[in-house]
C-alpha positions, 0 to 999 in steps of 0.5 A: 602456512607460508613456505618458510623461505618466503617468511624469512625473506619477507616476500610472503608478507609482501604478497599477502599485503598485495592480495589483501589490497587487491581484494579490497579494490574488488569490493570497492569496484563491486560497490561502485560499478554494480551498486552505484552504476547498476553495471551488472556485466562485472558480477560474473567476474567477481562472484562464483557460487558462494556461501552466504551467511544469514543474520539468523545463523543459517547459510545459503548457496548463492551465485551471480544471478542471485546478486543481480536479482537482489541489486535489481530489487534494491534499485527498483525500491530505491531508484537513487540508491548510493553506497559510500564505503567508510572503512575497510580492513583486509587480512588473508583472504577476507575483506571487512567493509563498513559502508552507508547506503542512502536512497529514497524508498519509492517502491515496496522492498520485500515486506516493507511498504514504500515510505517516500522518505530518504533512508540511511542504512549502515552496513558491514560486509565480510567477503572471502575471496578465492586465490583467483579473486572471486567471492566464495563466502559472505557475511552481511549485517544491516541492523538499520534495515532490520529496524526499518522493517520492524518499524514499518510492520509495527506501523501497519499493524497499528493502522490496521487495528485503527481501521478495524476498530472504525468499521461497524460491528453489525449490519443494520437489519431493515425490513424489506431491505438488504444491506451488504458491505464488503471490505478488503484491506490492501497490504499497504493500509489505506483509509477506506471506511464505511459506517451506518448511523441510526437516526430518528424515525427509523431512518438510516445514515449510510456513508462510504469514504476514503482518506488519502494516503496509507499507514497510520496517518491515513488511518487517523484521518479516517477515524477522525472523519468518521467520528465527526460524521457520527456526531454531526449526523445526529444533529442534522437531517440534511446530508449536504449540511452534515458534510459542510459541518464536518469539512470545516474542522477537518480542513483545520485539523488534518495535514495540508496534503491530506483529504477525505472523499465521502458519499453520505446518504440518508435512507427512509426505509418506509418510502424508499427515499435516498437523500444524498450528498457527495464530497468528491467520492467516486459516483455510486451507481443505481441499478434501475430498469436494466441500466446503471444510473450515476448518483451525481451530486457536486462537492469538494473532498472534505478537509481541502479548504473551509467554507465549502457547500455540498449539493444535495439530491434525492432518489427513490428506490423501488422494489428490485432496485439497488445502489452500489457504493464503492471505493477507488480500489475497485476501479483502479485495479490493474490487470497484468498488462497494466489496463485498469478495471475502470468505471465503464466496465463497472457501470456495464457490469452493474447494468447487466447484473444489477438484479443479482442479490449478491451483486458485490460477490459477483463484482469481486469475481469479475475483478479477480478474473480481470487481474489474474492469479498473481495480482497484488492488491494496490489499494483497499477495496470497499463495496456496499450494496443497498437493495430494495427487496422485490417483494416489498 
């Protein structure tokens, strides 16, 4: 309570109003200099150890370093972050501030994958100040941030369900052949897929592909491309013709900034013949005579433009030889220093260890050794090994 004499002469009320205005100014300074100008030097002036009330009703003890860490994380995810104060109310030692945060979501933030979109978040914060003008207690509410997180998580769940439904349930069993697929989605869902088509005369269609982008759009484009490939593959014995006939409708149906890379091959298990065509996908490797040969065939990615043709090639897999099909999530993985796993490294490993029955497992072990323990997977990884048994 105010001393009675202060209450009577009105000076207490005047002092209280002055303190409230000073506290409002401190919050505005925090928003402008720390939030908008990224000046962390004044954080220690404004905050001491304080109690942070969480939306779920719990409390945490925080300090200036926690404030700096949060702001660093926010500015990393939203490089053009800007906060605008809409309104403030102050009473006693508390200041209520209503504001709007805007920025483009360019990097991951907490468990939210980057969207590349402009976000606008309405927030309300209550700061309680000590007599010395330092923050000692906070309450924050970011309703739209919570909704954005839920929306992103829902989109990722939907994309993952589409992706899982598009993968084959069983691996074909061919006498004298070993087929070993591996698929590991990243936290941010991409558009990787692989599939098998049972064709006439015991032949097998094999496809590995990757739709550009992430989330539901990539998953839908991937599912569409896979469905078209399945339908056209039954009507043509030519991988090049299959890709050509899938490309034209995709170029019409999918968004202009999206496309699908795809390697499609037809295996004749009796002769060992592998006929293939490539729509802009990473070149598979053929292990032969302790070397890794590239399976080259020219062709643009599916969906970029109509009227494309696709070169068709053929190779014969002899006993003990193997073909490795893969997606770019493997070769584009980075180690802690930023070095990429890369094509030369992969080719050398295939040449040296291609005779191993579990080539895919070996490559994954090499990848995990390369990227280290704290690696965050950047993209989906798909590997598919086709091996001709040495005992045929």
